[in-house]
C-alpha distance (Angstrom), angle and dihedral (degrees) to the residues before:
residue distance angle dihedral
M1 . . .
S2 3.77 . .
F3 3.80 126.5 .
R4 3.78 89.5 -123.0
T5 3.81 96.6 68.4
P6 3.84 96.7 55.3
S7 3.83 90.3 45.4
I8 3.80 92.4 55.0
A9 3.80 90.7 45.8
L10 3.81 91.1 49.4
V11 3.82 91.6 50.6
A12 3.81 90.6 49.4
I13 3.82 92.1 49.7
C14 3.82 92.5 47.9
A15 3.80 92.1 47.4
A16 3.80 91.4 50.8
A17 3.80 91.8 49.6
M18 3.82 95.2 50.3
P19 3.80 116.7 98.1
R20 3.78 115.2 -104.6
A21 3.79 117.0 -109.9
T22 3.76 112.9 -112.6
T23 3.76 123.7 -134.7
L24 3.80 110.7 -99.7
H25 3.77 119.7 -135.1
A26 3.78 104.6 -130.7
Q27 3.76 121.1 -155.2
S28 3.77 117.8 -104.0
A29 3.78 126.6 -141.7
A30 3.81 88.2 -116.6
D31 3.83 91.9 54.8
S32 3.80 91.8 47.2
A33 3.81 90.6 50.9
A34 3.81 92.1 47.0
I35 3.82 92.2 48.5
R36 3.80 90.8 50.6
A37 3.83 91.1 46.8
T38 3.82 89.9 51.3
A39 3.81 91.4 51.5
L40 3.81 90.8 48.1
D41 3.83 91.5 49.1
Y42 3.80 86.2 56.0
V43 3.83 96.8 45.6
E44 3.80 99.8 36.4
G45 3.79 92.2 38.0
Y46 3.80 88.4 57.8
H47 3.81 93.3 48.8
E48 3.81 92.7 45.3
A49 3.83 93.4 45.1
N50 3.81 85.3 -123.4
A51 3.80 105.6 155.7
E52 3.82 91.5 -178.6
R53 3.82 92.1 61.0
M54 3.80 91.6 45.3
A55 3.81 92.2 49.3
R56 3.81 90.2 49.4
A57 3.82 90.7 52.7
V58 3.79 99.5 49.2
H59 3.78 131.0 63.3
P60 3.83 112.8 -124.4
E61 3.82 88.6 -115.5
L62 3.82 94.5 51.3
V63 3.78 117.5 143.9
K64 3.81 118.8 -161.2
R65 3.81 115.3 -166.9
I66 3.80 139.2 -173.4
I67 3.78 129.6 178.1
S68 3.80 107.8 -121.9
R69 3.80 132.9 -176.5
D70 3.77 127.1 -132.5
S71 3.81 106.4 -119.2
V72 3.81 92.9 -141.0
S73 3.82 105.1 39.1
G74 3.80 98.4 24.0
R75 3.81 89.8 -134.8
A76 3.78 117.9 147.4
W77 3.77 121.6 -121.0
I78 3.78 134.1 171.3
S79 3.78 118.1 -113.4
N80 3.83 114.7 -154.4
M81 3.78 131.3 -159.2
G82 3.78 125.4 -175.0
A83 3.79 131.0 -149.4
G84 3.80 93.7 -96.3
N85 3.81 94.0 55.7
L86 3.80 92.0 44.6
V87 3.81 93.4 50.7
A88 3.82 92.0 44.2
G89 3.82 91.2 49.1
T90 3.77 89.5 50.3
A91 3.82 90.9 50.6
R92 3.83 90.0 51.1
G93 3.79 91.2 58.5
G94 3.79 106.5 -71.1
G95 3.76 109.6 -170.7
K96 3.79 96.1 -20.3
N97 3.83 90.5 121.0
T98 3.81 91.3 60.7
P99 3.82 105.4 105.2
I100 3.80 111.3 -112.1
E101 3.80 92.4 -122.2
R102 3.84 89.8 57.1
R103 3.80 96.7 47.7
R104 3.79 111.7 111.9
K105 3.76 123.7 -169.8
E106 3.76 107.8 173.9
V107 3.81 111.3 162.3
K108 3.78 122.8 -170.6
I109 3.79 122.3 -180.0
L110 3.80 105.2 -142.6
D111 3.80 99.8 -176.5
I112 3.79 142.2 -13.6
Y113 3.78 125.7 -164.3
S114 3.77 120.3 173.2
T115 3.83 104.3 -60.3
V116 3.83 100.1 -7.4
A117 3.80 132.8 73.6
S118 3.80 141.3 177.8
V119 3.79 118.3 -142.0
R120 3.80 134.6 -179.8
A121 3.80 117.8 -150.0
T122 3.80 119.6 -171.4
M123 3.78 114.9 -158.9
S124 3.81 134.1 174.3
G125 3.78 97.5 -81.9
W126 3.78 106.5 14.1
I127 3.79 149.8 17.3
D128 3.80 123.1 -120.2
Y129 3.79 124.0 -158.2
M130 3.79 105.0 -157.8
H131 3.76 132.2 -165.3
M132 3.77 112.7 -156.1
A133 3.77 131.6 -169.8
K134 3.77 131.4 -164.7
V135 3.80 101.4 -123.1
D136 3.81 118.6 -177.1
G137 3.81 89.5 -16.8
R138 3.83 95.7 -50.0
W139 3.81 129.0 100.5
Q140 3.81 113.4 -125.2
I141 3.79 135.2 171.9
V142 3.80 111.2 -111.8
N143 3.83 102.1 168.8
V144 3.79 134.6 24.6
L145 3.79 126.6 -175.3
W146 3.78 110.2 -174.2
E147 3.77 142.1 -178.9
L148 3.79 133.2 -165.9
H149 3.80 119.5 -119.7
P150 3.79 111.0 -110.3
A151 3.81 112.5 -96.8
G152 3.79 111.6 -79.1
S153 3.80 96.9 20.3
């Protein structure tokens, strides 16, 4: 018996036992463009007080969250806003009072996998981390976790 035969058998057994690699779903240029357009509908819609653009960007079950602090106790709590409140706030004026020269709309796609994506949007006064999903062929924002810029930044 040679050493070569058991080595080949061992390699074959190990290869058979290893999990199979799955096919990755790479992002397409069309998805990247649609994700960016969705983020810009959200950001620009807010600044333009354009409720239609905001409604197009967000899923009806969107939840937007920020960690807040109680001014008396100092305890943290999570403040939630749904799609309806966000769209209504946009219709009432949103960020229209932000001077045009101060409006920021930096959008960075952090990751895309199949029908989900993570996006960071930097605006004048805050940063939003968005989770998007491709629902019925259209990219929509389903979650937002946001934070205000520190005063003076």
